[in-house]
ROPA-380529 format. One record per residue (C-alpha): z, y, x negated; chain. Coordinates in steps of 0.5 Angstrom, whole numbers, always signed. Layout:
BEGIN
+-------+-------+-------+--------+
:    up : north :  east : cadena :
+-------+-------+-------+--------+
:     Z :     Y :     X :      A :
...
+-------+-------+-------+--------+
This chain:
BEGIN
+-------+-------+-------+--------+
:    up : north :  east : cadena :
+-------+-------+-------+--------+
:   +19 :   +17 :  -184 :      A :
:   +16 :   +21 :  -190 :      A :
:   +10 :   +23 :  -187 :      A :
:   +14 :   +26 :  -180 :      A :
:   +19 :   +29 :  -185 :      A :
:   +14 :   +33 :  -189 :      A :
:   +12 :   +36 :  -182 :      A :
:   +19 :   +39 :  -180 :      A :
:   +21 :   +41 :  -187 :      A :
:   +15 :   +45 :  -187 :      A :
:   +17 :   +48 :  -181 :      A :
:   +23 :   +52 :  -183 :      A :
:   +21 :   +54 :  -190 :      A :
:   +15 :   +58 :  -187 :      A :
:   +15 :   +65 :  -185 :      A :
:   +18 :   +66 :  -178 :      A :
:   +11 :   +69 :  -175 :      A :
:    +8 :   +62 :  -177 :      A :
:   +14 :   +57 :  -176 :      A :
:   +12 :   +55 :  -168 :      A :
:    +5 :   +55 :  -170 :      A :
:    +5 :   +50 :  -176 :      A :
:    +4 :   +44 :  -171 :      A :
:    -2 :   +47 :  -168 :      A :
:    -5 :   +48 :  -175 :      A :
:    -4 :   +41 :  -177 :      A :
:    -7 :   +38 :  -171 :      A :
:   -13 :   +43 :  -172 :      A :
:   -13 :   +40 :  -179 :      A :
:   -13 :   +33 :  -176 :      A :
:   -18 :   +35 :  -171 :      A :
:   -23 :   +38 :  -176 :      A :
:   -24 :   +32 :  -180 :      A :
:   -24 :   +27 :  -174 :      A :
:   -30 :   +32 :  -172 :      A :
:   -33 :   +31 :  -179 :      A :
:   -33 :   +24 :  -179 :      A :
:   -36 :   +23 :  -172 :      A :
:   -42 :   +28 :  -175 :      A :
:   -40 :   +33 :  -169 :      A :
:   -42 :   +39 :  -174 :      A :
:   -43 :   +44 :  -168 :      A :
:   -35 :   +43 :  -166 :      A :
:   -33 :   +43 :  -173 :      A :
:   -36 :   +49 :  -175 :      A :
:   -33 :   +53 :  -169 :      A :
:   -26 :   +52 :  -172 :      A :
:   -28 :   +57 :  -178 :      A :
:   -27 :   +64 :  -177 :      A :
:   -33 :   +69 :  -177 :      A :
:   -32 :   +71 :  -184 :      A :
:   -33 :   +64 :  -187 :      A :
:   -39 :   +63 :  -182 :      A :
:   -42 :   +69 :  -185 :      A :
:   -42 :   +66 :  -192 :      A :
:   -42 :   +58 :  -190 :      A :
:   -48 :   +56 :  -185 :      A :
:   -47 :   +50 :  -181 :      A :
:   -52 :   +47 :  -185 :      A :
:   -48 :   +48 :  -191 :      A :
:   -42 :   +45 :  -188 :      A :
:   -46 :   +39 :  -186 :      A :
:   -49 :   +38 :  -193 :      A :
:   -42 :   +39 :  -196 :      A :
:   -39 :   +33 :  -192 :      A :
:   -45 :   +29 :  -193 :      A :
:   -44 :   +29 :  -200 :      A :
:   -37 :   +27 :  -199 :      A :
:   -39 :   +22 :  -195 :      A :
:   -44 :   +19 :  -200 :      A :
:   -38 :   +20 :  -206 :      A :
:   -32 :   +17 :  -202 :      A :
:   -35 :   +13 :  -196 :      A :
:   -32 :   +13 :  -189 :      A :
:   -25 :   +17 :  -188 :      A :
:   -20 :   +12 :  -186 :      A :
:   -14 :   +16 :  -186 :      A :
:   -11 :   +23 :  -186 :      A :
:    -4 :   +25 :  -189 :      A :
:    -1 :   +31 :  -189 :      A :
:    +2 :   +33 :  -196 :      A :
:    +5 :   +40 :  -195 :      A :
:    +4 :   +46 :  -191 :      A :
:    +6 :   +53 :  -194 :      A :
:    +5 :   +61 :  -192 :      A :
:    +1 :   +65 :  -197 :      A :
:    +2 :   +72 :  -195 :      A :
:    -2 :   +73 :  -189 :      A :
:    -5 :   +66 :  -189 :      A :
:    -2 :   +59 :  -188 :      A :
:    -5 :   +53 :  -192 :      A :
:    -5 :   +46 :  -190 :      A :
:    -6 :   +41 :  -196 :      A :
:    -8 :   +34 :  -193 :      A :
:   -10 :   +27 :  -197 :      A :
:   -16 :   +24 :  -194 :      A :
:   -16 :   +16 :  -195 :      A :
:   -23 :   +14 :  -196 :      A :
:   -27 :    +7 :  -197 :      A :
:   -28 :    +8 :  -204 :      A :
:   -23 :   +13 :  -206 :      A :
:   -18 :   +19 :  -204 :      A :
:   -19 :   +26 :  -204 :      A :
:   -14 :   +32 :  -202 :      A :
:   -17 :   +38 :  -199 :      A :
:   -13 :   +45 :  -198 :      A :
:   -15 :   +49 :  -191 :      A :
:   -13 :   +56 :  -191 :      A :
:   -12 :   +59 :  -184 :      A :
:   -11 :   +66 :  -181 :      A :
:    -6 :   +68 :  -176 :      A :
:   -11 :   +67 :  -171 :      A :
:   -11 :   +60 :  -173 :      A :
:   -18 :   +60 :  -175 :      A :
:   -20 :   +57 :  -182 :      A :
:   -22 :   +62 :  -187 :      A :
:   -22 :   +57 :  -193 :      A :
:   -24 :   +50 :  -194 :      A :
:   -23 :   +47 :  -201 :      A :
:   -23 :   +40 :  -205 :      A :
:   -17 :   +40 :  -209 :      A :
:   -17 :   +37 :  -216 :      A :
:   -15 :   +30 :  -217 :      A :
:    -7 :   +29 :  -217 :      A :
:    -4 :   +28 :  -224 :      A :
:    +2 :   +24 :  -221 :      A :
:    +4 :   +18 :  -225 :      A :
:    +1 :   +11 :  -224 :      A :
:    +5 :    +5 :  -222 :      A :
:    +9 :    +2 :  -227 :      A :
:   +10 :    -6 :  -226 :      A :
:   +18 :    -7 :  -226 :      A :
:   +20 :   -12 :  -232 :      A :
:   +23 :   -17 :  -227 :      A :
:   +15 :   -18 :  -225 :      A :
:   +14 :   -24 :  -229 :      A :
:    +7 :   -26 :  -227 :      A :
:    +8 :   -33 :  -231 :      A :
:   +13 :   -35 :  -226 :      A :
:    +9 :   -33 :  -219 :      A :
:    +2 :   -33 :  -216 :      A :
:    -1 :   -29 :  -211 :      A :
:    -6 :   -31 :  -206 :      A :
:   -10 :   -26 :  -201 :      A :
:    -8 :   -28 :  -193 :      A :
:   -10 :   -25 :  -187 :      A :
:    -5 :   -24 :  -181 :      A :
:    -8 :   -24 :  -175 :      A :
:    -6 :   -22 :  -168 :      A :
:   -10 :   -21 :  -162 :      A :
:   -16 :   -17 :  -164 :      A :
:   -13 :   -15 :  -170 :      A :
:   -14 :   -18 :  -177 :      A :
:   -10 :   -15 :  -183 :      A :
:   -11 :   -17 :  -190 :      A :
:    -4 :   -19 :  -194 :      A :
:    -1 :   -22 :  -200 :      A :
:    +2 :   -29 :  -200 :      A :
:    +7 :   -28 :  -206 :      A :
:   +10 :   -35 :  -208 :      A :
:   +14 :   -38 :  -214 :      A :
:    +9 :   -42 :  -219 :      A :
:   +13 :   -49 :  -220 :      A :
:   +17 :   -49 :  -213 :      A :
:   +15 :   -54 :  -208 :      A :
:   +19 :   -52 :  -202 :      A :
:   +22 :   -45 :  -202 :      A :
:   +24 :   -40 :  -197 :      A :
:   +20 :   -34 :  -195 :      A :
:   +21 :   -27 :  -193 :      A :
:   +16 :   -23 :  -189 :      A :
:   +16 :   -16 :  -191 :      A :
:   +16 :   -10 :  -186 :      A :
:   +14 :    -3 :  -187 :      A :
:   +17 :    +4 :  -186 :      A :
:   +14 :    +9 :  -181 :      A :
:    +7 :   +12 :  -182 :      A :
:    +0 :    +8 :  -184 :      A :
:    +2 :    +4 :  -190 :      A :
:    -2 :    -1 :  -195 :      A :
:    +1 :    -8 :  -196 :      A :
:    +5 :    -5 :  -202 :      A :
:    +8 :    +1 :  -198 :      A :
:    +5 :    +6 :  -203 :      A :
:    +9 :   +12 :  -204 :      A :
:    +6 :   +16 :  -210 :      A :
:    +7 :   +12 :  -216 :      A :
:   +12 :    +7 :  -212 :      A :
:   +10 :    +1 :  -209 :      A :
:   +17 :    -2 :  -206 :      A :
:   +14 :    -8 :  -202 :      A :
:   +10 :   -10 :  -208 :      A :
:   +16 :   -10 :  -213 :      A :
:   +20 :   -14 :  -208 :      A :
:   +15 :   -19 :  -207 :      A :
:   +14 :   -20 :  -215 :      A :
:   +22 :   -20 :  -216 :      A :
:   +23 :   -25 :  -210 :      A :
:   +18 :   -30 :  -213 :      A :
:   +20 :   -29 :  -220 :      A :
:   +27 :   -32 :  -217 :      A :
:   +24 :   -37 :  -213 :      A :
:   +23 :   -34 :  -206 :      A :
:   +16 :   -33 :  -203 :      A :
:   +14 :   -27 :  -199 :      A :
:    +8 :   -25 :  -194 :      A :
:    +6 :   -17 :  -194 :      A :
:    +0 :   -14 :  -190 :      A :
:    -3 :    -8 :  -189 :      A :
:    +0 :    -4 :  -183 :      A :
:    -4 :    -4 :  -177 :      A :
:    -4 :    +4 :  -177 :      A :
:    -8 :    +4 :  -183 :      A :
:   -13 :    +0 :  -181 :      A :
:   -14 :    +1 :  -174 :      A :
:   -12 :    +8 :  -174 :      A :
:   -17 :   +10 :  -168 :      A :
:   -13 :    +6 :  -163 :      A :
:    -7 :   +10 :  -164 :      A :
:    -9 :   +16 :  -160 :      A :
:    -7 :   +15 :  -153 :      A :
:    +0 :   +11 :  -151 :      A :
:    +3 :    +6 :  -155 :      A :
:   +10 :    +4 :  -158 :      A :
:   +13 :    +0 :  -164 :      A :
:   +10 :    -6 :  -160 :      A :
:    +3 :    -4 :  -162 :      A :
:    +5 :    -1 :  -169 :      A :
:   +10 :    -6 :  -172 :      A :
:   +12 :   -12 :  -167 :      A :
:    +6 :   -16 :  -166 :      A :
:    +4 :   -16 :  -173 :      A :
:   +11 :   -18 :  -176 :      A :
:   +11 :   -23 :  -171 :      A :
:    +4 :   -26 :  -173 :      A :
:    +6 :   -26 :  -180 :      A :
:   +12 :   -30 :  -178 :      A :
:    +8 :   -35 :  -174 :      A :
:    +3 :   -35 :  -181 :      A :
:    +9 :   -37 :  -185 :      A :
:   +11 :   -43 :  -181 :      A :
:    +4 :   -46 :  -182 :      A :
:    +4 :   -45 :  -190 :      A :
:    +6 :   -52 :  -193 :      A :
:   +10 :   -51 :  -199 :      A :
:   +15 :   -46 :  -194 :      A :
:   +22 :   -49 :  -192 :      A :
:   +21 :   -48 :  -185 :      A :
:   +29 :   -48 :  -184 :      A :
:   +29 :   -42 :  -189 :      A :
:   +24 :   -36 :  -186 :      A :
:   +27 :   -29 :  -186 :      A :
:   +24 :   -22 :  -184 :      A :
:   +26 :   -16 :  -189 :      A :
:   +25 :    -9 :  -186 :      A :
:   +25 :    -3 :  -189 :      A :
:   +27 :    +4 :  -186 :      A :
:   +23 :    +4 :  -179 :      A :
:   +22 :    -4 :  -181 :      A :
:   +30 :    -5 :  -182 :      A :
:   +31 :    -1 :  -175 :      A :
:   +27 :    -6 :  -172 :      A :
:   +29 :   -12 :  -175 :      A :
:   +34 :   -14 :  -170 :      A :
:   +29 :   -13 :  -164 :      A :
:   +25 :   -18 :  -168 :      A :
:   +30 :   -23 :  -169 :      A :
:   +31 :   -23 :  -162 :      A :
:   +24 :   -24 :  -161 :      A :
:   +24 :   -30 :  -166 :      A :
:   +30 :   -33 :  -165 :      A :
:   +28 :   -39 :  -170 :      A :
:   +28 :   -34 :  -176 :      A :
:   +34 :   -36 :  -180 :      A :
:   +36 :   -29 :  -182 :      A :
:   +34 :   -21 :  -182 :      A :
:   +35 :   -16 :  -188 :      A :
:   +35 :    -9 :  -187 :      A :
:   +34 :    -4 :  -192 :      A :
:   +35 :    +3 :  -191 :      A :
:   +35 :    +2 :  -184 :      A :
:   +37 :    +7 :  -179 :      A :
:   +43 :    +6 :  -174 :      A :
:   +42 :   +12 :  -170 :      A :
:   +36 :   +15 :  -166 :      A :
:   +30 :   +17 :  -170 :      A :
:   +31 :   +24 :  -167 :      A :
:   +38 :   +24 :  -170 :      A :
:   +35 :   +22 :  -177 :      A :
:   +30 :   +27 :  -177 :      A :
:   +35 :   +33 :  -175 :      A :
:   +40 :   +31 :  -181 :      A :
:   +34 :   +31 :  -186 :      A :
:   +32 :   +38 :  -184 :      A :
:   +39 :   +40 :  -184 :      A :
:   +40 :   +37 :  -191 :      A :
:   +34 :   +40 :  -194 :      A :
:   +36 :   +47 :  -191 :      A :
:   +42 :   +47 :  -195 :      A :
:   +38 :   +45 :  -201 :      A :
:   +33 :   +51 :  -200 :      A :
:   +40 :   +55 :  -200 :      A :
:   +37 :   +60 :  -195 :      A :
:   +43 :   +64 :  -192 :      A :
:   +39 :   +69 :  -188 :      A :
:   +39 :   +70 :  -181 :      A :
:   +31 :   +68 :  -181 :      A :
:   +32 :   +62 :  -184 :      A :
:   +38 :   +60 :  -180 :      A :
:   +33 :   +61 :  -174 :      A :
:   +28 :   +57 :  -177 :      A :
:   +32 :   +51 :  -177 :      A :
:   +35 :   +52 :  -170 :      A :
:   +27 :   +52 :  -168 :      A :
:   +26 :   +46 :  -172 :      A :
:   +32 :   +42 :  -168 :      A :
:   +30 :   +45 :  -161 :      A :
:   +23 :   +42 :  -162 :      A :
:   +26 :   +35 :  -165 :      A :
:   +31 :   +35 :  -159 :      A :
:   +24 :   +35 :  -154 :      A :
:   +24 :   +28 :  -157 :      A :
:   +30 :   +25 :  -154 :      A :
:   +27 :   +23 :  -147 :      A :
:   +29 :   +16 :  -145 :      A :
:   +25 :   +16 :  -138 :      A :
:   +17 :   +19 :  -137 :      A :
:   +19 :   +22 :  -130 :      A :
:   +13 :   +26 :  -129 :      A :
:   +10 :   +25 :  -136 :      A :
:    +4 :   +21 :  -137 :      A :
:    +5 :   +16 :  -143 :      A :
:    +0 :   +19 :  -147 :      A :
:    +3 :   +26 :  -147 :      A :
:    +4 :   +28 :  -154 :      A :
:   +11 :   +30 :  -156 :      A :
:   +11 :   +32 :  -163 :      A :
:    +5 :   +28 :  -165 :      A :
:    +7 :   +22 :  -162 :      A :
:    +6 :   +19 :  -155 :      A :
:   +12 :   +20 :  -150 :      A :
:   +11 :   +12 :  -149 :      A :
:   +13 :   +12 :  -156 :      A :
:   +20 :   +16 :  -156 :      A :
:   +22 :   +13 :  -149 :      A :
:   +21 :    +6 :  -152 :      A :
:   +25 :    +7 :  -158 :      A :
:   +30 :   +12 :  -155 :      A :
:   +32 :    +6 :  -150 :      A :
:   +33 :    +1 :  -156 :      A :
:   +40 :    +1 :  -159 :      A :
:   +39 :    -3 :  -166 :      A :
:   +46 :    -4 :  -167 :      A :
:   +48 :    -7 :  -160 :      A :
:   +42 :   -12 :  -161 :      A :
:   +45 :   -14 :  -168 :      A :
:   +52 :   -15 :  -166 :      A :
:   +49 :   -20 :  -161 :      A :
:   +45 :   -24 :  -166 :      A :
:   +47 :   -31 :  -168 :      A :
:   +42 :   -31 :  -174 :      A :
:   +45 :   -28 :  -181 :      A :
:   +44 :   -21 :  -183 :      A :
:   +44 :   -17 :  -189 :      A :
:   +45 :   -10 :  -190 :      A :
:   +43 :    -6 :  -196 :      A :
:   +44 :    +2 :  -197 :      A :
:   +43 :    +7 :  -202 :      A :
:   +48 :   +12 :  -203 :      A :
:   +43 :   +17 :  -206 :      A :
:   +38 :   +16 :  -200 :      A :
:   +37 :   +23 :  -197 :      A :
:   +32 :   +20 :  -191 :      A :
:   +37 :   +15 :  -188 :      A :
:   +44 :   +17 :  -190 :      A :
:   +51 :   +13 :  -191 :      A :
:   +53 :   +15 :  -184 :      A :
:   +48 :   +10 :  -182 :      A :
:   +51 :    +5 :  -187 :      A :
:   +58 :    +6 :  -184 :      A :
:   +55 :    +5 :  -177 :      A :
:   +53 :    -2 :  -179 :      A :
:   +59 :    -3 :  -183 :      A :
:   +63 :    -1 :  -177 :      A :
:   +59 :    -6 :  -172 :      A :
:   +58 :   -12 :  -177 :      A :
:   +63 :   -11 :  -183 :      A :
:   +68 :   -17 :  -180 :      A :
:   +62 :   -21 :  -177 :      A :
:   +61 :   -28 :  -181 :      A :
:   +54 :   -28 :  -180 :      A :
:   +53 :   -21 :  -184 :      A :
:   +53 :   -19 :  -191 :      A :
:   +53 :   -11 :  -192 :      A :
:   +53 :    -7 :  -199 :      A :
:   +52 :    +0 :  -201 :      A :
:   +49 :    +1 :  -207 :      A :
:   +52 :    +8 :  -211 :      A :
:   +45 :   +10 :  -214 :      A :
:   +40 :    +8 :  -210 :      A :
:   +35 :   +12 :  -206 :      A :
:   +31 :   +11 :  -200 :      A :
:   +26 :    +7 :  -204 :      A :
:   +32 :    +2 :  -206 :      A :
:   +30 :    +5 :  -213 :      A :
:   +36 :    +8 :  -218 :      A :
:   +36 :   +15 :  -219 :      A :
:   +41 :   +20 :  -222 :      A :
:   +42 :   +24 :  -216 :      A :
:   +41 :   +25 :  -208 :      A :
:   +35 :   +29 :  -209 :      A :
:   +29 :   +31 :  -205 :      A :
:   +22 :   +29 :  -204 :      A :
:   +20 :   +31 :  -211 :      A :
:   +23 :   +24 :  -213 :      A :
:   +18 :   +20 :  -210 :      A :
:   +13 :   +23 :  -215 :      A :
:   +16 :   +20 :  -221 :      A :
:   +15 :   +12 :  -222 :      A :
:   +21 :    +8 :  -220 :      A :
:   +22 :    +1 :  -218 :      A :
:   +26 :    -3 :  -213 :      A :
:   +33 :    -5 :  -216 :      A :
:   +33 :   -12 :  -220 :      A :
:   +41 :   -12 :  -217 :      A :
:   +39 :   -11 :  -210 :      A :
:   +33 :   -17 :  -211 :      A :
:   +38 :   -21 :  -214 :      A :
:   +43 :   -20 :  -209 :      A :
:   +37 :   -22 :  -204 :      A :
:   +36 :   -28 :  -207 :      A :
:   +43 :   -31 :  -208 :      A :
:   +44 :   -29 :  -200 :      A :
:   +38 :   -33 :  -198 :      A :
:   +39 :   -39 :  -202 :      A :
:   +46 :   -39 :  -200 :      A :
:   +44 :   -41 :  -193 :      A :
:   +50 :   -39 :  -190 :      A :
+-------+-------+-------+--------+
């Protein structure tokens, strides 16, 4: 949920004159890079204000993009990193993920929403990923695999214990937004950590690049979580059944964040799964989660002014637009805060807690008390619904955050700039739960 959250957080800490235009600026930034990637320079050049155009010709822009294309390769994805008011201007910083490398850009807009500046950002000094101590490579091996759903071929990784001949396997499902197979967030790679930790303790796993990263162009119209998550997760489960060394009576699915929210739905679609694991999984609607995130961050900013409160109210009102449960006169591909109406309707008509209560498979629920994206409110709801059920096991980890890593406080997004690993305690609990079988 990180990418969506950053957008809304930017909304209420900005100047009031820009608050309702933030979404337009982010959309314009995305459109600019789409046009440049398609070599539509005339249309892209029209996004710049006359002052910029008087100094930089369209041929200059074409030459610059040509150099970027030559150096970095094809643009695969664009993520919003931050937005900020700078006096009379507004800046949007985006990270482009290209075929050869990543590069961040800063776009400066005037109040008429025209681009007055286009800059390549210096390479980030963010720390690098640090492999956890429990990732003992003498105990496991990794093999490249492909998860194949209709018309899609997703590269992935099969991570298995070296010496085991019949072992359980867990399919790992990402959170929201475009994700690589490791679910990389800054220097953190929670799915990579989980795969290594599980395999070192005798449990195999399958992880794969999310479809929204490899096939981003397919998500411009109407879609739901079926296309975003479900189809590929089911294909990964089917793949697990074909691996000779896997104990076919010990196939599980682990979902993180949005993946955890959808895990009960996947269990219903794949009734022969032996169980599902929900890590930092929302028990409420996505809208409720985003509203809570905004309120939490607003308290951290400590802006008690009337303007600040108005901006928070504006953000919440915009979020309330996503509570739709029927299309009505809307077209499925109508955009509601960056996602199609079809997506919101589908998700809002899904009650993950009620689905989970009806499951016969085993259920594992884990939540970090220092998670500021999915809070203990959700854990309490899961516990109230499942706590007395014989097939469910739940645990609240006092010092873990949304990435299931140890922290000293609840914190904010800056927490993700420092490398940390998934808790070994959690991994041990998962292994013991899986091997218990009942």
